OpenMM code with the backbone's topology and positions (N, CA, C; nanometers):
from openmm import Vec3, app, unit

residues = "MET GLU VAL LEU LEU PRO LEU THR VAL GLY CYS LEU VAL ALA ALA ALA ILE TYR LEU MET LEU SER GLY HIS LEU LEU ARG PHE LEU PHE GLY LEU THR LEU ILE SER ASN GLY ILE ASN LEU LEU ILE PHE ALA SER GLY ARG LEU SER GLY GLY ARG PRO PRO LEU VAL PRO GLU GLY ALA LYS ALA PRO LEU GLY GLU VAL ALA ASN ALA LEU PRO GLN ALA LEU VAL LEU THR ALA ILE VAL ILE GLY PHE GLY LEU PHE ALA PHE SER LEU VAL LEU ALA MET ARG ALA TRP SER ASP LEU GLY THR LEU ASP LEU ALA GLU MET ARG GLY ALA GLU THR GLN ALA ASP THR ASP ALA".split()
positions = [
    Vec3(9.4175, 10.2635, 8.2627),
    Vec3(9.4749, 10.2879, 8.3997),
    Vec3(9.5240, 10.1663, 8.4646),
    Vec3(9.4564, 10.0537, 8.4287),
    Vec3(9.4897, 9.9181, 8.4901),
    Vec3(9.6358, 9.8706, 8.4389),
    Vec3(9.6713, 9.9050, 8.3216),
    Vec3(9.8018, 9.8648, 8.2622),
    Vec3(9.9114, 9.9643, 8.3028),
    Vec3(9.8791, 10.0899, 8.3203),
    Vec3(9.9717, 10.1879, 8.3451),
    Vec3(10.0416, 10.1808, 8.4856),
    Vec3(9.9614, 10.1373, 8.5755),
    Vec3(10.0051, 10.1276, 8.7182),
    Vec3(10.1047, 10.0237, 8.7407),
    Vec3(10.0924, 9.8930, 8.6785),
    Vec3(10.2046, 9.8002, 8.6978),
    Vec3(10.3306, 9.8346, 8.6145),
    Vec3(10.3047, 9.8976, 8.5065),
    Vec3(10.4282, 9.9524, 8.4294),
    Vec3(10.5023, 10.0494, 8.5118),
    Vec3(10.4351, 10.1336, 8.5747),
    Vec3(10.5025, 10.2393, 8.6542),
    Vec3(10.5773, 10.1694, 8.7694),
    Vec3(10.5049, 10.0770, 8.8356),
    Vec3(10.5738, 10.0068, 8.9517),
    Vec3(10.6998, 9.9361, 8.8933),
    Vec3(10.6960, 9.8690, 8.7778),
    Vec3(10.8078, 9.7988, 8.7179),
    Vec3(10.9254, 9.8953, 8.6867),
    Vec3(10.8892, 10.0035, 8.6262),
    Vec3(10.9840, 10.1089, 8.5926),
    Vec3(11.0572, 10.1596, 8.7250),
    Vec3(10.9826, 10.1917, 8.8236),
    Vec3(11.0369, 10.2517, 8.9499),
    Vec3(11.1282, 10.1419, 9.0102),
    Vec3(11.0746, 10.0215, 9.0282),
    Vec3(11.1655, 9.9108, 9.0776),
    Vec3(11.2879, 9.8836, 8.9982),
    Vec3(11.2901, 9.8837, 8.8674),
    Vec3(11.3916, 9.8561, 8.7846),
    Vec3(11.5074, 9.9690, 8.8038),
    Vec3(11.4466, 10.0970, 8.7966),
    Vec3(11.5480, 10.2081, 8.8181),
    Vec3(11.6092, 10.2120, 8.9608),
    Vec3(11.5378, 10.1691, 9.0585),
    Vec3(11.5772, 10.1611, 9.1917),
    Vec3(11.6927, 10.0462, 9.2051),
    Vec3(11.6658, 9.9333, 9.1395),
    Vec3(11.7711, 9.8320, 9.1508),
    Vec3(11.8967, 9.8769, 9.0731),
    Vec3(11.8739, 9.9470, 8.9656),
    Vec3(11.9936, 9.9941, 8.8820),
    Vec3(12.0690, 10.0918, 8.9711),
    Vec3(12.0122, 10.1835, 9.0352),
    Vec3(12.0785, 10.2870, 9.1277),
    Vec3(12.1309, 10.2139, 9.2469),
    Vec3(12.0769, 10.1136, 9.3008),
    Vec3(12.1236, 10.0482, 9.4227),
    Vec3(12.2553, 9.9626, 9.3850),
    Vec3(12.2687, 9.9250, 9.2718),
    Vec3(12.3824, 9.8329, 9.2278),
    Vec3(12.4905, 9.9145, 9.1743),
    Vec3(12.4824, 10.0497, 9.1703),
    Vec3(12.5853, 10.1315, 9.1089),
    Vec3(12.7158, 10.1333, 9.1885),
    Vec3(12.7098, 10.1237, 9.3102),
    Vec3(12.8391, 10.1229, 9.3947),
    Vec3(12.8622, 10.2647, 9.4528),
    Vec3(12.7661, 10.3516, 9.4462),
    Vec3(12.7867, 10.4853, 9.5113),
    Vec3(12.6778, 10.5008, 9.6178),
    Vec3(12.7201, 10.5445, 9.7376),
    Vec3(12.6227, 10.5471, 9.8506),
    Vec3(12.5055, 10.6466, 9.8321),
    Vec3(12.5219, 10.7585, 9.7698),
    Vec3(12.4106, 10.8481, 9.7562),
    Vec3(12.3195, 10.7918, 9.6385),
    Vec3(12.3699, 10.7331, 9.5428),
    Vec3(12.2684, 10.6681, 9.4478),
    Vec3(12.2027, 10.5504, 9.5175),
    Vec3(12.2692, 10.4838, 9.6000),
    Vec3(12.2018, 10.3820, 9.6761),
    Vec3(12.0770, 10.4343, 9.7502),
    Vec3(12.0977, 10.5516, 9.8068),
    Vec3(12.0013, 10.6069, 9.9031),
    Vec3(11.8812, 10.6637, 9.8059),
    Vec3(11.9031, 10.7043, 9.6825),
    Vec3(11.8013, 10.7419, 9.5972),
    Vec3(11.7324, 10.6213, 9.5425),
    Vec3(11.7954, 10.5156, 9.5258),
    Vec3(11.7397, 10.3877, 9.4714),
    Vec3(11.6391, 10.3326, 9.5910),
    Vec3(11.6880, 10.3472, 9.7165),
    Vec3(11.6144, 10.3091, 9.8319),
    Vec3(11.4736, 10.3789, 9.8297),
    Vec3(11.4847, 10.5114, 9.8068),
    Vec3(11.3586, 10.5899, 9.8014),
    Vec3(11.2661, 10.5513, 9.6960),
    Vec3(11.3365, 10.5225, 9.5661),
    Vec3(11.2468, 10.4835, 9.4569),
    Vec3(11.1811, 10.3521, 9.4747),
    Vec3(11.2456, 10.2475, 9.5338),
    Vec3(11.1910, 10.1293, 9.5493),
    Vec3(11.0877, 10.1331, 9.6578),
    Vec3(11.0972, 10.2187, 9.7612),
    Vec3(11.0011, 10.2433, 9.8676),
    Vec3(10.8635, 10.3031, 9.7878),
    Vec3(10.8852, 10.4033, 9.6983),
    Vec3(10.7722, 10.4563, 9.6316),
    Vec3(10.7022, 10.3540, 9.5345),
    Vec3(10.7811, 10.2598, 9.4648),
    Vec3(10.7364, 10.1640, 9.3928),
    Vec3(10.6566, 10.0637, 9.4654),
    Vec3(10.7009, 10.0220, 9.5885),
    Vec3(10.6218, 9.9168, 9.6666),
    Vec3(10.5027, 9.9881, 9.7165),
    Vec3(10.5025, 10.1222, 9.7603),
    Vec3(10.3842, 10.1955, 9.7964),
    Vec3(10.2751, 10.1828, 9.6834),
    Vec3(10.3208, 10.2122, 9.5664),
    Vec3(10.2167, 10.2066, 9.4542),
    Vec3(10.1711, 10.0608, 9.4362),
    Vec3(10.2543, 9.9552, 9.4631),
    Vec3(10.2111, 9.8158, 9.4519),
    Vec3(10.1021, 9.7910, 9.5519),
    Vec3(10.1330, 9.8389, 9.6736),
    Vec3(10.0341, 9.8092, 9.7883),
    Vec3(9.9044, 9.8812, 9.7563),
    Vec3(9.9123, 10.0120, 9.6997),
    Vec3(9.7904, 10.0780, 9.6718),
    Vec3(9.7126, 10.0202, 9.5576),
    Vec3(9.7831, 9.9733, 9.4656),
    Vec3(9.7177, 9.8989, 9.3498),
    Vec3(9.6462, 9.7683, 9.4008),
    Vec3(9.7130, 9.7008, 9.4944),
    Vec3(9.6565, 9.5825, 9.5495),
    Vec3(9.5221, 9.5878, 9.5997),
    Vec3(9.4839, 9.7118, 9.6568),
    Vec3(9.3517, 9.7408, 9.7192),
    Vec3(9.2535, 9.7664, 9.6179),
    Vec3(9.2798, 9.7484, 9.4739),
    Vec3(9.1937, 9.7667, 9.3667),
    Vec3(9.1573, 9.9184, 9.3564),
    Vec3(9.1758, 9.9795, 9.2608),
    Vec3(9.1419, 10.1170, 9.2316),
    Vec3(8.9881, 10.1322, 9.2007),
    Vec3(8.9162, 10.1866, 9.2887),
    Vec3(8.7672, 10.2025, 9.2709),
    Vec3(8.7234, 10.3456, 9.2896),
    Vec3(8.6214, 10.3723, 9.2299),
    Vec3(8.5626, 10.5148, 9.2523),
    Vec3(8.4656, 10.5122, 9.3573),
    Vec3(8.4697, 10.4275, 9.4587),
    Vec3(8.3609, 10.4152, 9.5602),
    Vec3(8.3651, 10.5354, 9.6590),
    Vec3(8.2652, 10.5362, 9.7339),
    Vec3(8.2634, 10.6519, 9.8346),
    Vec3(8.3499, 10.6167, 9.9549),
    Vec3(8.3697, 10.7151, 10.0375),
    Vec3(8.4599, 10.6886, 10.1644),
    Vec3(8.3788, 10.5791, 10.2530),
    Vec3(8.4643, 10.5030, 10.3172),
    Vec3(8.4014, 10.3862, 10.3901),
    Vec3(8.3440, 10.4253, 10.5207),
    Vec3(8.2407, 10.5054, 10.5210),
    Vec3(8.1669, 10.5524, 10.6460),
    Vec3(8.0376, 10.4770, 10.6561),
    Vec3(8.0102, 10.4466, 10.7858),
    Vec3(7.8976, 10.3700, 10.8244),
    Vec3(7.7781, 10.4691, 10.8663),
    Vec3(7.6692, 10.4738, 10.7961),
    Vec3(7.5690, 10.5602, 10.8291),
    Vec3(7.5114, 10.5272, 10.9781),
    Vec3(7.4533, 10.6197, 11.0395),
    Vec3(7.3985, 10.5925, 11.1745),
    Vec3(7.2846, 10.5051, 11.1699),
    Vec3(7.2957, 10.3951, 11.2583),
    Vec3(7.1934, 10.2834, 11.2639),
    Vec3(7.2229, 10.1685, 11.1780),
    Vec3(7.3336, 10.1758, 11.0869),
    Vec3(7.3631, 10.0638, 11.0012),
    Vec3(7.4773, 9.9924, 11.0610),
    Vec3(7.4907, 9.8708, 11.0266),
    Vec3(7.5938, 9.7860, 11.0684),
    Vec3(7.7139, 9.7722, 10.9725),
    Vec3(7.7006, 9.8260, 10.8476),
    Vec3(7.7937, 9.8195, 10.7442),
    Vec3(7.7754, 9.9440, 10.6523),
    Vec3(7.8753, 9.9747, 10.5725),
    Vec3(7.8652, 10.0773, 10.4802),
    Vec3(7.7579, 10.0320, 10.3736),
    Vec3(7.6881, 10.1367, 10.3256),
    Vec3(7.5773, 10.0912, 10.2178),
    Vec3(7.6461, 10.1207, 10.0820),
    Vec3(7.6209, 10.0240, 9.9819),
    Vec3(7.6718, 10.0444, 9.8493),
    Vec3(7.8244, 10.0191, 9.8417),
    Vec3(7.8857, 10.0602, 9.7316),
    Vec3(8.0292, 10.0352, 9.7059),
    Vec3(8.1149, 10.1511, 9.7723),
    Vec3(8.2052, 10.0987, 9.8530),
    Vec3(8.2890, 10.1903, 9.9284),
    Vec3(8.4394, 10.1618, 9.8843),
    Vec3(8.5250, 10.2538, 9.9008),
    Vec3(8.6689, 10.2270, 9.8792),
    Vec3(8.7197, 10.1646, 9.9891),
    Vec3(8.8326, 10.0752, 9.9596),
    Vec3(8.9067, 9.9944, 10.0620),
    Vec3(9.0126, 10.0992, 10.1352),
    Vec3(8.9784, 10.1090, 10.2636),
    Vec3(9.0774, 10.2112, 10.3416),
    Vec3(9.2027, 10.1465, 10.3920),
    Vec3(9.2132, 10.0051, 10.3885),
    Vec3(9.3374, 9.9440, 10.4443),
    Vec3(9.4552, 9.9809, 10.3656),
    Vec3(9.4543, 9.9531, 10.2237),
    Vec3(9.5764, 9.9867, 10.1521),
    Vec3(9.6164, 10.1371, 10.1655),
    Vec3(9.5275, 10.2365, 10.1804),
    Vec3(9.5505, 10.3695, 10.1986),
    Vec3(9.6269, 10.3809, 10.3327),
    Vec3(9.5803, 10.3134, 10.4338),
    Vec3(9.6414, 10.3339, 10.5681),
    Vec3(9.7819, 10.2719, 10.5692),
    Vec3(9.8016, 10.1607, 10.4971),
    Vec3(9.9306, 10.0897, 10.4794),
    Vec3(10.0289, 10.1788, 10.4087),
    Vec3(9.9817, 10.2432, 10.3088),
    Vec3(10.0746, 10.3343, 10.2323),
    Vec3(10.1130, 10.4480, 10.3019),
    Vec3(10.0103, 10.5081, 10.3829),
    Vec3(10.0454, 10.6251, 10.4594),
    Vec3(10.1528, 10.5932, 10.5709),
    Vec3(10.1427, 10.4767, 10.6353),
    Vec3(10.2251, 10.4383, 10.7309),
    Vec3(10.3681, 10.4083, 10.6691),
    Vec3(10.3639, 10.3414, 10.5478),
    Vec3(10.4842, 10.3284, 10.4842),
    Vec3(10.5699, 10.4396, 10.4351),
    Vec3(10.4947, 10.5455, 10.4047),
    Vec3(10.5405, 10.6721, 10.3581),
    Vec3(10.6246, 10.7385, 10.4810),
    Vec3(10.5616, 10.7390, 10.5980),
    Vec3(10.6213, 10.7886, 10.7184),
    Vec3(10.7495, 10.7241, 10.7596),
    Vec3(10.7461, 10.5767, 10.7551),
    Vec3(10.8515, 10.5016, 10.7929),
    Vec3(10.9544, 10.5160, 10.6898),
    Vec3(10.9268, 10.5204, 10.5581),
    Vec3(11.0231, 10.5364, 10.4517),
    Vec3(11.0997, 10.6754, 10.4584),
    Vec3(11.0234, 10.7742, 10.4933),
    Vec3(11.0955, 10.9121, 10.5204),
    Vec3(11.1946, 10.9060, 10.6356),
    Vec3(11.1521, 10.8409, 10.7461),
    Vec3(11.2399, 10.8263, 10.8630),
    Vec3(11.3675, 10.7424, 10.8330),
    Vec3(11.3504, 10.6332, 10.7529),
    Vec3(11.4645, 10.5516, 10.7085),
    Vec3(11.5474, 10.6456, 10.6235),
    Vec3(11.5011, 10.7143, 10.5266),
    Vec3(11.5796, 10.7880, 10.4341),
    Vec3(11.6624, 10.8992, 10.5128),
    Vec3(11.6030, 10.9730, 10.6153),
    Vec3(11.6693, 11.0673, 10.6846),
    Vec3(11.7726, 11.0106, 10.7647),
    Vec3(11.7554, 10.8878, 10.8377),
    Vec3(11.8604, 10.8174, 10.9087),
    Vec3(11.9681, 10.7777, 10.8191),
    Vec3(11.9414, 10.7353, 10.6997),
    Vec3(12.0450, 10.6896, 10.6018),
    Vec3(12.1258, 10.8045, 10.5528),
    Vec3(12.0597, 10.9214, 10.5437),
    Vec3(12.1293, 11.0329, 10.4808),
    Vec3(12.2268, 11.0905, 10.5871),
    Vec3(12.1881, 11.0881, 10.7190),
    Vec3(12.2776, 11.1151, 10.8226),
    Vec3(12.3900, 11.0268, 10.8258),
    Vec3(12.3730, 10.8904, 10.8086),
    Vec3(12.4817, 10.7958, 10.8055),
    Vec3(12.5759, 10.8141, 10.6899),
    Vec3(12.5235, 10.8650, 10.5638),
    Vec3(12.6018, 10.8889, 10.4575),
    Vec3(12.6864, 11.0096, 10.4724),
    Vec3(12.6264, 11.1162, 10.5352),
    Vec3(12.7042, 11.2369, 10.5776),
    Vec3(12.8172, 11.2130, 10.6639),
    Vec3(12.7928, 11.1236, 10.7641),
    Vec3(12.8955, 11.0885, 10.8584),
    Vec3(13.0057, 11.0111, 10.7892),
    Vec3(12.9797, 10.9183, 10.6979),
    Vec3(13.0710, 10.8548, 10.6168),
    Vec3(13.1466, 10.9447, 10.5312),
    Vec3(13.0904, 11.0498, 10.4723),
    Vec3(13.1598, 11.1416, 10.3845),
    Vec3(13.2634, 11.2126, 10.4732),
    Vec3(13.2216, 11.2549, 10.5981),
    Vec3(13.3023, 11.3382, 10.6800),
    Vec3(13.4204, 11.2495, 10.7360),
    Vec3(13.3995, 11.1227, 10.7614),
    Vec3(13.5050, 11.0463, 10.8173),
    Vec3(13.5932, 10.9799, 10.7120),
    Vec3(13.5468, 10.9434, 10.6034),
    Vec3(13.6227, 10.8702, 10.4936),
    Vec3(13.6563, 10.9659, 10.3720),
    Vec3(13.5835, 11.0646, 10.3591),
    Vec3(13.6120, 11.1509, 10.2440),
    Vec3(13.5573, 11.1095, 10.1153),
    Vec3(13.4809, 10.9967, 10.1174),
    Vec3(13.4287, 10.9398, 9.9755),
    Vec3(13.2841, 10.8832, 10.0104),
    Vec3(13.2216, 10.8671, 9.8974),
    Vec3(13.0862, 10.7864, 9.9045),
    Vec3(13.0952, 10.6703, 9.8164),
    Vec3(13.2089, 10.6481, 9.7498),
    Vec3(13.2225, 10.5297, 9.6690),
    Vec3(13.2393, 10.4102, 9.7605),
    Vec3(13.1548, 10.3054, 9.7369),
    Vec3(13.1634, 10.1822, 9.8338),
    Vec3(13.2906, 10.1052, 9.8260),
    Vec3(13.3478, 10.0978, 9.7053),
    Vec3(13.4813, 10.0296, 9.6975),
    Vec3(13.5938, 10.1008, 9.7720),
    Vec3(13.5895, 10.2265, 9.7593),
    Vec3(13.6828, 10.3112, 9.8316),
    Vec3(13.6658, 10.3057, 9.9808),
    Vec3(13.5379, 10.2899, 10.0220),
    Vec3(13.5045, 10.2737, 10.1669),
    Vec3(13.5588, 10.1503, 10.2147),
    Vec3(13.5391, 10.0393, 10.1542),
    Vec3(13.5911, 9.9092, 10.1891),
    Vec3(13.7551, 9.9105, 10.2012),
    Vec3(13.8064, 9.9779, 10.1084),
    Vec3(13.9562, 9.9985, 10.1140),
    Vec3(14.0075, 10.0804, 10.2304),
    Vec3(13.9276, 10.1812, 10.2635),
    Vec3(13.9611, 10.2693, 10.3723),
    Vec3(13.9431, 10.2016, 10.5044),
    Vec3(13.8439, 10.1003, 10.5081),
    Vec3(13.8070, 10.0251, 10.6288),
    Vec3(13.9181, 9.9305, 10.6549),
    Vec3(13.9735, 9.8567, 10.5552),
    Vec3(14.0764, 9.7651, 10.5744),
    Vec3(14.2007, 9.8293, 10.6010),
    Vec3(14.2289, 9.9493, 10.5501),
    Vec3(14.3541, 10.0214, 10.5858),
    Vec3(14.3505, 10.0763, 10.7267),
    Vec3(14.2337, 10.1138, 10.7766),
    Vec3(14.2234, 10.1463, 10.9176),
    Vec3(14.2433, 10.0369, 11.0058),
    Vec3(14.2083, 9.9153, 10.9616),
    Vec3(14.2227, 9.7945, 11.0482),
    Vec3(14.3694, 9.7546, 11.0620),
    Vec3(14.4399, 9.7747, 10.9527),
    Vec3(14.5871, 9.7371, 10.9468),
    Vec3(14.6691, 9.8372, 11.0359),
    Vec3(14.6197, 9.9644, 11.0210),
    Vec3(14.6957, 10.0808, 11.1016),
    Vec3(14.6743, 10.0547, 11.2402),
    Vec3(14.5606, 10.0027, 11.2927),
    Vec3(14.5415, 9.9965, 11.4370),
    Vec3(14.6179, 9.8858, 11.5052),
] * unit.nanometer
topology = app.Topology()
chain = topology.addChain("A")
for resn in residues:
    res = topology.addResidue(resn, chain)
    for name in ("N", "CA", "C"):
        topology.addAtom(name, app.Element.getBySymbol(name[0]), res)
């Protein structure tokens, strides 16, 4: 399990970079989602995978007793998932607007349409 998680993170990040460099806006958005998931796994793995109990403090004690799971990486990943979904939704709306205005999602054609619009104005 210790070797499988870094390999999974590496594969997700490599696939994300490949998609983000493809020059197509929709593939870029999928790459953005993949890299977000890869980083979430990396944060989760940095908290050390352990089979401890939930980090609850018994009544009258000042600290949890025995081995407990680290709650901080779980909270960070949950926050990152929510922020990542919001970023993806916003980016998807921008891509839909670009499609409706320019008629293409290819980044090179978008740059050409932008310079052509500047010369027409």
